[in-house]
N, CA, C and O of each residue as an XYZ file, in Angstrom:
836
protein
N       0.848     -1.202      0.000
C       0.000      0.000      0.000
C       0.878      1.245      0.000
O       1.863      1.313      0.735
N       0.527      2.221     -0.816
C       1.271      3.474     -0.852
C       1.125      4.193      0.474
O       0.011      4.434      0.939
N       2.279      4.544      1.098
C       2.246      5.123      2.444
C       1.501      6.442      2.469
O       0.771      6.732      3.417
N       1.685      7.253      1.416
C       1.005      8.550      1.408
C      -0.497      8.383      1.342
O      -1.239      9.195      1.894
N      -0.962      7.320      0.661
C      -2.403      7.060      0.621
C      -2.899      6.501      1.942
O      -3.997      6.834      2.387
N      -2.083      5.641      2.581
C      -2.482      5.034      3.842
C      -2.686      6.073      4.918
O      -3.522      5.906      5.807
N      -1.917      7.152      4.837
C      -2.013      8.188      5.857
C      -2.607      9.480      5.296
O      -2.305     10.569      5.782
N      -3.450      9.354      4.274
C      -4.084     10.537      3.685
C      -4.917     11.244      4.740
O      -5.684     10.604      5.459
N      -4.772     12.551      4.836
C      -5.473     13.338      5.850
C      -6.745     13.918      5.257
O      -6.702     14.627      4.253
N      -7.872     13.615      5.879
C      -9.122     14.219      5.434
C      -9.078     15.713      5.726
O      -8.573     16.130      6.768
N      -9.601     16.514      4.814
C      -9.624     17.958      5.021
C     -10.565     18.295      6.163
O     -11.725     17.884      6.174
N     -10.044     19.054      7.128
C     -10.869     19.478      8.261
C     -10.933     21.005      8.224
O     -10.124     21.681      8.859
N     -11.885     21.535      7.486
C     -11.941     22.972      7.260
C     -12.184     23.741      8.548
O     -11.841     24.919      8.646
N     -12.779     23.073      9.543
C     -13.093     23.764     10.785
C     -11.852     24.045     11.611
O     -11.906     24.846     12.544
N     -10.724     23.400     11.289
C      -9.488     23.662     12.013
C      -8.705     24.715     11.247
O      -7.932     24.378     10.350
N      -8.894     25.988     11.588
C      -8.183     27.060     10.901
C      -6.840     27.245     11.580
O      -6.764     27.787     12.683
N      -5.775     26.793     10.918
C      -4.441     26.871     11.492
C      -3.691     28.051     10.923
O      -3.873     28.414      9.760
N      -2.845     28.651     11.746
C      -1.950     29.693     11.280
C      -0.670     29.030     10.820
O      -0.514     27.818     10.962
N       0.266     29.822     10.261
C       1.532     29.245      9.823
C       2.279     28.639     10.997
O       3.014     27.666     10.829
N       2.096     29.212     12.203
C       2.775     28.687     13.388
C       2.118     27.402     13.877
O       2.771     26.569     14.506
N       0.833     27.241     13.592
C       0.106     26.050     14.018
C      -0.297     25.230     12.801
O      -1.479     25.023     12.529
N       0.702     24.777     12.089
C       0.453     24.051     10.851
C       0.216     22.573     11.072
O      -0.213     21.875     10.154
N       0.488     22.075     12.284
C       0.318     20.655     12.591
C      -1.029     20.413     13.262
O      -1.566     21.294     13.933
N      -1.562     19.221     13.076
C      -2.792     18.839     13.764
C      -2.618     17.474     14.420
O      -1.829     16.645     13.967
N      -3.365     17.262     15.485
C      -3.389     15.977     16.177
C      -4.840     15.600     16.416
O      -5.698     16.468     16.578
N      -5.108     14.305     16.438
C      -6.463     13.812     16.693
C      -6.383     12.656     17.682
O      -5.741     11.640     17.416
N      -7.042     12.823     18.829
C      -7.036     11.817     19.881
C      -8.471     11.464     20.268
O      -9.363     12.311     20.226
N      -8.676     10.219     20.640
C      -9.956      9.766     21.183
C      -9.698      9.168     22.560
O      -8.898      8.244     22.705
N     -10.379      9.701     23.565
C     -10.148      9.231     24.925
C     -11.419      9.207     25.745
O     -11.443      9.669     26.886
N     -12.480      8.665     25.159
C     -13.759      8.667     25.855
C     -14.521      9.945     25.552
O     -14.489     10.432     24.422
N     -15.192     10.481     26.526
C     -15.997     11.695     26.366
C     -15.183     12.820     25.746
O     -14.145     13.206     26.284
N     -15.649     13.354     24.609
C     -14.845     14.388     23.956
C     -14.846     15.702     24.721
O     -13.941     16.513     24.525
N     -15.828     15.945     25.587
C     -15.775     17.146     26.419
C     -14.490     17.161     27.251
O     -13.821     18.189     27.360
N     -14.158     16.013     27.832
C     -13.000     15.927     28.725
C     -11.688     16.037     27.959
O     -10.767     16.723     28.402
N     -11.596     15.365     26.810
C     -10.370     15.428     26.015
C     -10.144     16.841     25.500
O      -9.014     17.328     25.498
N     -11.217     17.505     25.062
C     -11.109     18.884     24.593
C     -10.585     19.789     25.708
O      -9.677     20.589     25.480
N     -11.145     19.668     26.900
C     -10.705     20.495     28.021
C      -9.240     20.243     28.355
O      -8.493     21.185     28.619
N      -8.826     18.987     28.346
C      -7.442     18.650     28.669
C      -6.477     19.231     27.644
O      -5.513     19.904     28.011
N      -6.726     18.980     26.378
C      -5.762     19.375     25.358
C      -5.704     20.883     25.168
O      -4.641     21.423     24.860
N      -6.820     21.570     25.344
C      -6.797     23.025     25.199
C      -6.061     23.707     26.344
O      -5.737     24.891     26.251
N      -5.791     22.974     27.424
C      -5.029     23.565     28.535
C      -3.527     23.544     28.279
O      -2.762     24.125     29.049
N      -3.094     22.879     27.203
C      -1.675     22.796     26.870
C      -1.264     24.049     26.103
O      -1.955     24.479     25.179
N      -0.142     24.624     26.493
C       0.346     25.834     25.839
C       0.563     25.598     24.347
O       1.103     24.573     23.929
N       0.120     26.589     23.550
C       0.275     26.570     22.091
C      -0.458     25.426     21.407
O      -0.051     24.957     20.344
N      -1.542     24.986     22.030
C      -2.544     24.164     21.347
C      -3.681     25.101     20.979
O      -4.139     25.886     21.808
N      -4.135     25.018     19.735
C      -5.206     25.891     19.279
C      -6.581     25.376     19.652
O      -6.719     24.467     20.470
N      -7.586     25.963     19.048
C      -8.975     25.614     19.359
C      -9.260     24.172     18.955
O      -9.144     23.814     17.783
N      -9.627     23.359     19.920
C      -9.918     21.949     19.659
C     -11.374     21.793     19.224
O     -12.259     22.513     19.685
N     -11.594     20.841     18.332
C     -12.932     20.571     17.815
C     -13.338     19.157     18.215
O     -12.615     18.197     17.947
N     -14.487     19.034     18.851
C     -15.020     17.722     19.218
C     -15.828     17.158     18.063
O     -16.519     17.894     17.359
N     -15.737     15.843     17.870
C     -16.494     15.229     16.792
C     -16.367     13.723     16.776
O     -16.119     13.094     17.805
N     -16.539     13.150     15.594
C     -16.507     11.700     15.414
C     -15.579     11.337     14.259
O     -15.486     12.070     13.274
N     -14.904     10.217     14.384
C     -14.035      9.745     13.315
C     -13.789      8.246     13.473
O     -14.204      7.634     14.457
N     -13.111      7.672     12.490
C     -12.703      6.276     12.589
C     -13.670      5.273     12.017
O     -13.354      4.085     11.951
N     -14.861      5.722     11.593
C     -15.868      4.784     11.122
C     -16.328      5.060      9.699
O     -15.688      5.807      8.960
N     -17.446      4.445      9.326
C     -17.981      4.576      7.972
C     -19.383      5.169      7.937
O     -19.863      5.547      6.868
N     -20.046      5.258      9.081
C     -21.412      5.786      9.135
C     -21.427      7.238      8.671
O     -20.607      8.039      9.119
N     -22.352      7.583      7.778
C     -22.428      8.949      7.270
C     -23.874      9.440      7.295
O     -24.766      8.749      6.803
N     -24.118     10.619      7.859
C     -23.180     11.326      8.720
C     -23.417     10.905     10.174
O     -24.562     10.664     10.555
N     -22.391     10.814     10.976
C     -22.612     10.488     12.387
C     -23.162     11.701     13.138
O     -22.951     12.843     12.729
N     -23.853     11.446     14.215
C     -24.391     12.520     15.049
C     -24.365     12.050     16.495
O     -24.244     10.856     16.770
N     -24.479     12.996     17.412
C     -24.462     12.643     18.826
C     -25.639     11.724     19.127
O     -26.788     12.054     18.835
N     -25.340     10.568     19.712
C     -26.363      9.577     19.990
C     -26.627      8.648     18.828
O     -27.326      7.645     18.972
N     -26.067      8.981     17.671
C     -26.203      8.147     16.469
C     -24.869      8.126     15.722
O     -24.784      8.464     14.542
N     -23.840      7.718     16.450
C     -22.487      7.789     15.891
C     -22.116      6.580     15.053
O     -21.064      6.569     14.415
N     -22.973      5.552     15.047
C     -22.687      4.365     14.252
C     -21.391      3.707     14.680
O     -21.200      3.399     15.856
N     -20.495      3.490     13.717
C     -19.231      2.825     14.036
C     -18.092      3.807     14.266
O     -16.931      3.401     14.327
N     -18.406      5.097     14.394
C     -17.393      6.106     14.719
C     -17.143      6.138     16.233
O     -17.902      5.558     17.010
N     -16.085      6.815     16.630
C     -15.827      7.058     18.050
C     -15.688      8.550     18.302
O     -15.334      9.309     17.400
N     -15.965      8.965     19.518
C     -15.815     10.365     19.888
C     -14.332     10.720     19.906
O     -13.515      9.985     20.461
N     -13.992     11.851     19.294
C     -12.594     12.247     19.199
C     -12.486     13.762     19.219
O     -13.482     14.477     19.110
N     -11.258     14.232     19.359
C     -10.976     15.667     19.361
C      -9.802     15.921     18.417
O      -8.776     15.246     18.498
N      -9.958     16.896     17.522
C      -8.888     17.292     16.603
C      -8.482     18.723     16.928
O      -9.331     19.568     17.213
N      -7.181     18.989     16.882
C      -6.720     20.332     17.251
C      -5.386     20.656     16.578
O      -4.581     19.764     16.312
N      -5.160     21.962     16.303
C      -3.869     22.389     15.777
C      -2.902     22.666     16.921
O      -3.316     22.949     18.045
N      -1.613     22.582     16.620
C      -0.606     22.903     17.642
C       0.644     23.436     16.978
O       0.883     23.211     15.791
N       1.442     24.151     17.766
C       2.693     24.743     17.308
C       3.834     23.791     17.651
O       4.250     23.714     18.807
N       4.334     23.079     16.670
C       5.380     22.074     16.873
C       6.662     22.679     17.428
O       7.448     21.978     18.065
N       6.884     23.963     17.199
C       8.114     24.593     17.701
C       8.057     24.844     19.200
O       9.078     25.114     19.832
N       6.847     24.754     19.770
C       6.671     24.992     21.207
C       6.326     23.705     21.936
O       6.915     23.400     22.974
N       5.391     22.960     21.409
C       4.986     21.685     22.018
C       5.073     20.610     20.949
O       4.422     20.716     19.909
N       5.862     19.584     21.190
C       6.076     18.548     20.182
C       4.914     17.558     20.155
O       4.153     17.443     21.115
N       4.796     16.854     19.044
C       3.784     15.813     18.946
C       4.026     14.731     20.002
O       3.073     14.192     20.565
N       5.279     14.415     20.268
C       5.587     13.421     21.303
C       5.087     13.896     22.663
O       4.534     13.108     23.430
N       5.275     15.170     22.964
C       4.760     15.707     24.231
C       3.252     15.515     24.323
O       2.733     15.118     25.366
N       2.549     15.798     23.227
C       1.093     15.689     23.225
C       0.640     14.248     23.398
O      -0.303     13.975     24.141
N       1.312     13.320     22.713
C       0.950     11.911     22.867
C       1.208     11.446     24.291
O       0.386     10.737     24.871
N       2.341     11.837     24.857
C       2.648     11.458     26.240
C       1.588     11.977     27.203
O       1.135     11.247     28.085
N       1.191     13.237     27.037
C       0.162     13.812     27.902
C      -1.169     13.089     27.711
O      -1.863     12.777     28.679
N      -1.511     12.832     26.472
C      -2.773     12.144     26.196
C      -2.815     10.767     26.846
O      -3.792     10.424     27.511
N      -1.762      9.977     26.659
C      -1.743      8.628     27.246
C      -1.892      8.682     28.762
O      -2.505      7.801     29.366
N      -1.329      9.718     29.370
C      -1.370      9.865     30.831
C      -2.635     10.547     31.322
O      -2.743     10.916     32.491
N      -3.597     10.712     30.411
C      -4.895     11.277     30.805
C      -6.040     10.302     30.547
O      -7.208     10.658     30.706
N      -5.708      9.067     30.148
C      -6.729      8.060     29.860
C      -6.392      6.758     30.594
O      -5.364      6.648     31.262
N      -7.283      5.782     30.449
C      -7.012      4.423     30.902
C      -6.595      3.623     29.671
O      -7.461      3.148     28.937
N      -5.302      3.461     29.423
C      -4.845      2.815     28.188
C      -4.970      1.299     28.214
O      -4.571      0.625     27.265
N      -5.527      0.754     29.308
C      -5.723     -0.699     29.413
C      -7.149     -1.114     29.068
O      -7.445     -2.306     28.998
N      -8.032     -0.147     28.852
C      -9.461     -0.416     28.703
C      -9.852     -0.424     27.232
O      -9.846      0.622     26.582
N     -10.188     -1.584     26.710
C     -10.599     -1.708     25.305
C     -12.113     -1.600     25.129
O     -12.608     -1.647     24.004
N     -12.846     -1.455     26.227
C     -14.307     -1.457     26.157
C     -14.961     -0.116     26.358
O     -16.181     -0.037     26.499
N     -14.166      0.954     26.374
C     -14.687      2.289     26.622
C     -13.695      3.062     27.468
O     -12.518      2.706     27.527
N     -14.154      4.108     28.121
C     -13.303      4.865     29.026
C     -14.107      5.267     30.255
O     -15.135      5.937     30.157
N     -13.610      4.837     31.419
C     -14.203      5.223     32.698
C     -15.664      4.760     32.757
O     -15.925      3.577     32.534
N     -16.617      5.637     33.045
C     -17.996      5.167     33.172
C     -18.700      5.051     31.823
O     -19.816      4.535     31.760
N     -18.081      5.513     30.760
C     -18.690      5.456     29.434
C     -18.253      4.183     28.727
O     -17.062      3.971     28.501
N     -19.204      3.345     28.384
C     -18.894      2.032     27.831
C     -19.332      1.931     26.382
O     -20.253      2.623     25.947
N     -18.666      1.068     25.645
C     -19.029      0.822     24.267
C     -18.035      1.415     23.285
O     -17.176      2.215     23.655
N     -18.165      1.007     22.023
C     -17.211      1.388     20.984
C     -17.059      2.898     20.847
O     -15.950      3.390     20.637
N     -18.157      3.636     20.964
C     -18.117      5.095     20.776
C     -17.114      5.765     21.706
O     -16.579      6.824     21.380
N     -16.855      5.158     22.861
C     -16.015      5.791     23.879
C     -14.630      5.159     24.003
O     -13.913      5.436     24.965
N     -14.249      4.324     23.056
C     -12.920      3.713     23.135
C     -11.846      4.739     22.798
O     -12.130      5.778     22.201
N     -10.609      4.437     23.188
C      -9.497      5.354     22.963
C      -8.772      5.015     21.677
O      -8.810      3.873     21.220
N      -8.109      6.009     21.088
C      -7.311      5.800     19.881
C      -6.447      7.025     19.637
O      -6.774      8.133     20.062
N      -5.339      6.801     18.942
C      -4.493      7.888     18.442
C      -4.575      7.827     16.924
O      -4.191      6.823     16.324
N      -5.070      8.888     16.297
C      -5.175      8.944     14.843
C      -3.984      9.727     14.290
O      -3.795     10.897     14.625
N      -3.187      9.081     13.446
C      -1.947      9.696     12.966
C      -2.085     10.179     11.530
O      -2.742      9.545     10.704
N      -1.450     11.315     11.249
C      -1.558     11.952      9.942
C      -0.564     11.427      8.917
O      -0.817     11.496      7.714
N       0.565     10.902      9.382
C       1.613     10.496      8.454
C       2.550      9.521      9.155
O       2.355      9.167     10.318
N       3.580      9.094      8.409
C       4.515      8.108      8.948
C       5.284      8.651     10.142
O       5.632      7.896     11.050
N       5.550      9.949     10.152
C       6.262     10.544     11.280
C       5.469     10.471     12.564
O       5.995     10.070     13.601
N       4.203     10.857     12.503
C       3.352     10.762     13.694
C       3.173      9.308     14.115
O       3.137      9.009     15.309
N       3.061      8.408     13.152
C       2.915      6.988     13.461
C       4.124      6.490     14.257
O       3.971      5.812     15.272
N       5.314      6.830     13.791
C       6.538      6.386     14.476
C       6.597      6.959     15.891
O       6.912      6.246     16.844
N       6.294      8.240     16.020
C       6.358      8.890     17.333
C       5.348      8.285     18.294
O       5.662      8.043     19.459
N       4.125      8.038     17.803
C       3.090      7.463     18.657
C       3.484      6.066     19.124
O       3.249      5.711     20.279
N       4.082      5.271     18.239
C       4.500      3.916     18.620
C       5.632      3.960     19.646
O       5.658      3.159     20.580
N       6.550      4.880     19.474
C       7.636      5.024     20.445
C       7.086      5.446     21.809
O       7.539      4.960     22.846
N       6.103      6.358     21.799
C       5.506      6.815     23.055
C       4.785      5.675     23.766
O       4.883      5.548     24.986
N       4.067      4.850     23.018
C       3.362      3.719     23.616
C       4.351      2.700     24.169
O       4.149      2.179     25.265
N       5.409      2.411     23.433
C       6.419      1.473     23.924
C       7.045      1.970     25.224
O       7.270      1.189     26.148
N       7.323      3.271     25.293
C       7.897      3.848     26.510
C       6.909      3.768     27.671
O       7.288      3.435     28.794
N       5.642      4.074     27.396
C       4.619      4.021     28.445
C       4.416      2.598     28.941
O       4.232      2.379     30.138
N       4.449      1.627     28.031
C       4.314      0.230     28.435
C       5.463     -0.185     29.349
O       5.258     -0.921     30.315
N       6.666      0.285     29.043
C       7.819     -0.030     29.883
C       7.643      0.579     31.273
O       7.986     -0.045     32.277
N       7.105      1.803     31.327
C       6.890      2.466     32.614
C       5.837      1.735     33.441
O       5.975      1.608     34.658
N       4.788      1.258     32.780
C       3.655      0.662     33.489
C       3.794     -0.844     33.678
O       3.157     -1.425     34.557
N       4.621     -1.470     32.858
C       4.790     -2.915     32.962
C       3.595     -3.700     32.477
O       3.396     -4.845     32.880
N       2.799     -3.099     31.618
C       1.612     -3.759     31.068
C       1.412     -3.324     29.628
O       1.889     -2.269     29.211
N       0.696     -4.157     28.869
C       0.412     -3.826     27.473
C      -0.666     -2.754     27.383
O      -1.695     -2.838     28.053
N      -0.425     -1.758     26.558
C      -1.397     -0.708     26.280
C      -2.250     -1.136     25.087
O      -1.718     -1.567     24.064
N      -3.565     -1.018     25.217
C      -4.455     -1.480     24.155
C      -4.959     -0.341     23.270
O      -5.632     -0.597     22.271
N      -4.651      0.902     23.613
C      -5.049      2.043     22.778
C      -4.425      1.898     21.397
O      -3.199      1.876     21.286
N      -5.241      1.798     20.326
C      -4.680      1.579     18.991
C      -4.173      2.866     18.349
O      -4.584      3.966     18.716
N      -3.273      2.705     17.383
C      -2.833      3.787     16.508
C      -3.479      3.533     15.153
O      -3.352      2.444     14.593
N      -4.176      4.543     14.624
C      -4.931      4.370     13.380
C      -4.647      5.530     12.434
O      -4.393      6.646     12.888
N      -4.685      5.285     11.123
C      -4.550      6.389     10.174
C      -5.704      7.371     10.322
O      -6.842      6.969     10.562
N      -5.410      8.644     10.178
C      -6.455      9.658     10.232
C      -7.486      9.404      9.142
O      -7.136      9.104      8.000
N      -8.756      9.526      9.503
C      -9.833      9.381      8.520
C     -10.729     10.608      8.609
O     -10.461     11.525      9.385
N     -11.784     10.622      7.821
C     -12.630     11.811      7.780
C     -13.182     12.139      9.167
O     -13.652     11.261      9.892
N     -13.114     13.412      9.514
C     -13.532     13.888     10.831
C     -14.836     14.662     10.681
O     -14.955     15.537      9.823
N     -15.811     14.334     11.521
C     -17.115     14.991     11.496
C     -17.301     15.760     12.802
O     -17.391     15.162     13.875
N     -17.357     17.075     12.706
C     -17.565     17.884     13.908
C     -18.958     17.662     14.461
O     -19.927     17.581     13.706
N     -19.062     17.563     15.790
C     -20.365     17.472     16.423
C     -20.966     18.876     16.475
O     -20.258     19.863     16.275
N     -22.271     18.967     16.745
C     -22.948     20.261     16.755
C     -22.409     21.238     17.786
O     -21.710     20.853     18.722
N     -22.744     22.506     17.601
C     -22.225     23.581     18.443
C     -22.540     23.378     19.925
O     -21.785     23.833     20.783
N     -23.638     22.704     20.231
C     -24.027     22.461     21.631
C     -22.897     21.787     22.407
O     -22.730     22.046     23.599
N     -22.120     20.927     21.747
C     -21.091     20.141     22.423
C     -19.690     20.749     22.325
O     -18.756     20.228     22.935
N     -19.524     21.836     21.571
C     -18.208     22.457     21.452
C     -17.952     23.374     22.660
O     -18.845     24.093     23.108
N     -16.713     23.331     23.177
C     -16.326     24.173     24.330
C     -17.280     23.993     25.504
O     -17.548     24.937     26.247
N     -17.782     22.792     25.664
C     -18.756     22.495     26.713
C     -18.205     22.826     28.091
O     -18.918     23.352     28.945
N     -16.934     22.515     28.300
C     -16.327     22.638     29.631
C     -16.169     24.080     30.098
O     -15.941     24.321     31.284
N     -16.289     25.047     29.181
C     -16.128     26.447     29.598
C     -17.354     27.301     29.269
O     -17.285     28.530     29.285
N     -18.469     26.643     28.972
C     -19.686     27.367     28.616
C     -20.486     27.751     29.863
O     -20.625     26.959     30.795
N     -21.007     28.980     29.863
C     -21.883     29.436     30.940
C     -23.354     29.182     30.631
O     -24.217     29.520     31.442
N     -23.655     28.600     29.483
C     -25.047     28.252     29.164
C     -25.573     27.283     30.215
O     -24.852     26.404     30.685
N     -26.826     27.457     30.571
C     -27.420     26.603     31.606
C     -28.275     25.504     30.988
O     -28.947     25.707     29.976
N     -28.233     24.344     31.617
C     -29.008     23.190     31.172
C     -30.319     23.153     31.938
O     -30.326     23.178     33.169
N     -31.414     23.093     31.221
C     -32.715     23.027     31.899
C     -32.792     21.787     32.774
O     -33.325     21.828     33.882
N     -32.255     20.690     32.266
C     -32.258     19.435     33.013
C     -31.072     18.605     32.561
O     -30.759     18.555     31.371
N     -30.410     17.952     33.509
C     -29.305     17.060     33.153
C     -29.161     16.001     34.228
O     -29.790     16.088     35.283
N     -28.343     15.012     33.966
C     -28.126     13.928     34.925
C     -27.366     14.397     36.152
O     -27.287     13.680     37.150
N     -26.796     15.622     36.082
C     -26.016     16.127     37.216
C     -26.671     17.341     37.867
O     -26.049     18.012     38.690
N     -27.920     17.627     37.506
C     -28.608     18.728     38.167
C     -29.542     19.484     37.230
O     -29.575     19.229     36.026
N     -30.293     20.407     37.796
C     -31.246     21.233     37.057
C     -30.755     22.674     37.055
O     -30.363     23.208     38.092
N     -30.779     23.301     35.874
C     -30.345     24.687     35.757
C     -28.863     24.882     36.000
O     -28.441     25.957     36.426
N     -28.072     23.863     35.737
C     -26.631     23.905     35.985
C     -25.913     24.447     34.760
O     -26.288     24.123     33.632
N     -24.884     25.268     34.962
C     -24.057     25.711     33.850
C     -23.369     24.500     33.228
O     -23.038     23.538     33.921
N     -23.159     24.558     31.914
C     -22.458     23.464     31.244
C     -21.078     23.238     31.873
O     -20.658     22.096     32.060
N     -20.383     24.316     32.193
C     -19.042     24.188     32.774
C     -19.092     23.438     34.102
O     -18.213     22.627     34.392
N     -20.112     23.707     34.904
C     -20.259     23.001     36.180
C     -20.713     21.560     35.952
O     -20.275     20.643     36.647
N     -21.598     21.375     34.969
C     -22.055     20.024     34.648
C     -20.885     19.160     34.196
O     -20.812     17.979     34.536
N     -19.976     19.745     33.432
C     -18.798     19.006     32.970
C     -17.945     18.559     34.149
O     -17.492     17.415     34.189
N     -17.722     19.453     35.109
C     -16.924     19.096     36.296
C     -17.605     17.982     37.090
O     -16.948     17.039     37.532
N     -18.913     18.090     37.267
C     -19.646     17.067     38.030
C     -19.629     15.727     37.300
O     -19.462     14.672     37.912
N     -19.806     15.789     35.989
C     -19.756     14.557     35.196
C     -18.384     13.905     35.313
O     -18.278     12.701     35.546
N     -17.344     14.701     35.150
C     -15.974     14.177     35.194
C     -15.697     13.511     36.542
O     -15.116     12.427     36.602
N     -16.115     14.168     37.611
C     -15.901     13.603     38.949
C     -16.740     12.350     39.143
O     -16.245     11.337     39.636
N     -18.015     12.418     38.753
C     -18.907     11.271     38.932
C     -18.482     10.072     38.118
O     -18.732      8.929     38.502
N     -17.839     10.330     36.993
C     -17.391      9.253     36.114
C     -16.089      8.618     36.629
O     -15.678      7.564     36.145
N     -15.449      9.262     37.606
C     -14.230      8.707     38.180
C     -13.018      8.808     37.280
O     -12.060      8.049     37.425
N     -13.062      9.754     36.346
C     -11.982      9.869     35.360
C     -10.637     10.156     36.019
O      -9.676      9.412     35.823
N     -10.569     11.219     36.789
C      -9.284     11.606     37.380
C      -8.779     10.589     38.398
O      -7.576     10.343     38.491
N      -9.688     10.004     39.153
C      -9.279      9.010     40.149
C      -8.651      7.795     39.472
O      -7.636      7.277     39.937
N      -9.253      7.342     38.379
C      -8.705      6.193     37.663
C      -7.357      6.531     37.032
O      -6.429      5.723     37.075
N      -7.251      7.711     36.451
C      -5.975      8.125     35.849
C      -4.876      8.174     36.911
O      -3.755      7.724     36.672
N      -5.201      8.721     38.082
C      -4.213      8.749     39.168
C      -3.801      7.343     39.587
O      -2.626      7.088     39.852
N      -4.768      6.432     39.648
C      -4.464      5.076     40.107
C      -3.537      4.349     39.140
O      -2.783      3.467     39.549
N      -3.586      4.712     37.866
C      -2.721      4.084     36.860
C      -1.360      4.755     36.803
O      -0.326      4.089     36.825
N      -1.370      6.073     36.729
C      -0.154      6.822     36.408
C       0.533      7.454     37.609
O       1.677      7.896     37.493
N      -0.127      7.511     38.751
C       0.487      8.117     39.928
C       0.852      9.566     39.691
O       0.037     10.336     39.183
N       2.067      9.949     40.053
C       2.502     11.336     39.911
C       2.655     11.769     38.457
O       2.746     12.963     38.173
N       2.684     10.812     37.536
C       2.814     11.143     36.113
C       1.465     11.442     35.470
O       1.416     11.816     34.298
N       0.367     11.285     36.212
C      -0.961     11.536     35.662
C      -1.052     12.965     35.146
O      -0.613     13.900     35.815
N      -1.611     13.131     33.979
C      -1.726     14.459     33.382
C      -3.080     15.085     33.666
O      -4.099     14.396     33.706
N      -3.081     16.400     33.862
C      -4.282     17.239     33.933
C      -5.090     17.099     35.214
O      -5.991     17.909     35.432
N      -4.826     16.130     36.067
C      -5.700     15.911     37.220
C      -5.386     16.849     38.380
O      -6.256     17.092     39.217
N      -4.196     17.371     38.453
C      -3.805     18.169     39.628
C      -4.474     19.524     39.660
O      -4.553     20.153     40.715
N      -4.960     19.984     38.513
C      -5.569     21.307     38.465
C      -7.073     21.261     38.677
O      -7.746     22.290     38.621
N      -7.606     20.050     38.923
C      -9.067     19.921     39.029
C      -9.477     19.569     40.456
O     -10.666     19.420     40.737
């Protein structure tokens, strides 16, 4: 198979990158609200977009994602934060041993994955996983997959973690701001506690929450 075809990048017009942010990364780590919040906290990561990728269902939608999984795509400045840094942080913010979902979210839609744009990202991601496996002493099941067409989810789900819009009703309360609902969901789902139990002091993003 031609390598350039195997790693062909679907055009993601919603990711407007500047010359400094010419690189993109796409990660799936369960609930895309949480992955978006984590990755946007990294210096020189641009606006992250939540959506679906990895499948064939067209078009996927929230609650009807078919064989796609929830993922987040974002631009970054390689001169400031390397792709290896981002992969390392991502792996340390998920449960890389869970092939059935992430935390309290179960099923294919919530499984983890690293989607790579080219042979360089593929090599870096594999090296990062090998290093993480050595640190943990266990096999990591998070797959590395070629980037495929990315479908942005509706505006309701974008920047959920920092929205002041209030929810009339939700599983975490009535009249709650989306930003507060996200925090309650994250805590109730046990995301940070599980990440700490796996990674210890190397756990990413949990100390600020």
